[in-house]
C-alpha positions as CSV (number, residue, x, y, z in Angstrom):
1,M,32.5,-25.0,-4.3
2,N,29.4,-23.6,-6.0
3,N,30.0,-20.9,-8.6
4,K,26.6,-19.2,-8.0
5,I,26.6,-15.4,-8.3
6,V,24.7,-13.5,-5.7
7,D,23.3,-10.2,-6.8
8,F,23.1,-8.0,-3.6
9,Q,22.4,-4.9,-5.6
10,A,19.0,-6.2,-6.9
11,G,17.9,-7.1,-3.4
12,K,19.0,-3.7,-2.1
13,E,17.1,-1.9,-4.8
14,N,14.0,-3.9,-4.0
15,Q,14.2,-3.1,-0.3
16,L,14.7,0.6,-1.0
17,H,11.7,0.6,-3.3
18,K,9.6,-0.9,-0.6
19,R,10.7,1.6,2.0
20,K,10.0,4.5,-0.4
21,E,6.5,3.1,-1.1
22,A,5.8,2.8,2.6
23,K,7.0,6.3,3.3
24,L,4.9,7.6,0.5
25,D,1.8,5.8,1.8
26,E,2.4,7.3,5.3
27,M,2.6,10.8,3.8
28,R,-0.6,10.3,1.8
29,Q,-2.3,9.1,4.9
30,A,-1.1,12.1,6.9
31,F,-2.3,14.5,4.2
32,R,-5.7,12.9,4.0
33,L,-6.0,13.0,7.8
34,A,-5.0,16.7,7.9
35,R,-7.6,17.5,5.3
36,G,-10.3,15.4,7.0
37,E,-10.6,12.9,4.2
38,A,-9.8,9.9,6.3
39,D,-13.3,9.7,7.6
40,K,-14.9,10.1,4.2
41,A,-12.6,7.4,2.7
42,A,-13.4,5.0,5.5
43,A,-17.1,5.6,5.0
44,N,-16.9,5.1,1.3
45,S,-14.9,1.9,1.6
46,S,-17.5,0.4,4.0
47,I,-20.3,1.3,1.7
48,S,-18.6,-0.2,-1.3
49,K,-17.8,-3.4,0.6
50,K,-21.5,-3.8,1.4
51,K,-22.4,-3.4,-2.2
52,N,-19.9,-6.2,-3.2
53,R,-21.3,-8.6,-0.6
54,K,-24.6,-9.0,-2.4
55,S,-24.9,-12.3,-4.1
56,K,-25.8,-12.4,-7.8
57,K,-28.6,-14.7,-8.7
């Protein structure tokens, strides 16, 4: 039989961290939407994407 040690605690902590980050992102999104910043952020991101598409010659 293999004598490999399985560390369940590290996997559990990683999973909890991902859940907390997802929850935090949802809360940030909700606050931005409540303040009306979601439209501004979307507009700014589309503008910045257009700037990045220009080829440098």
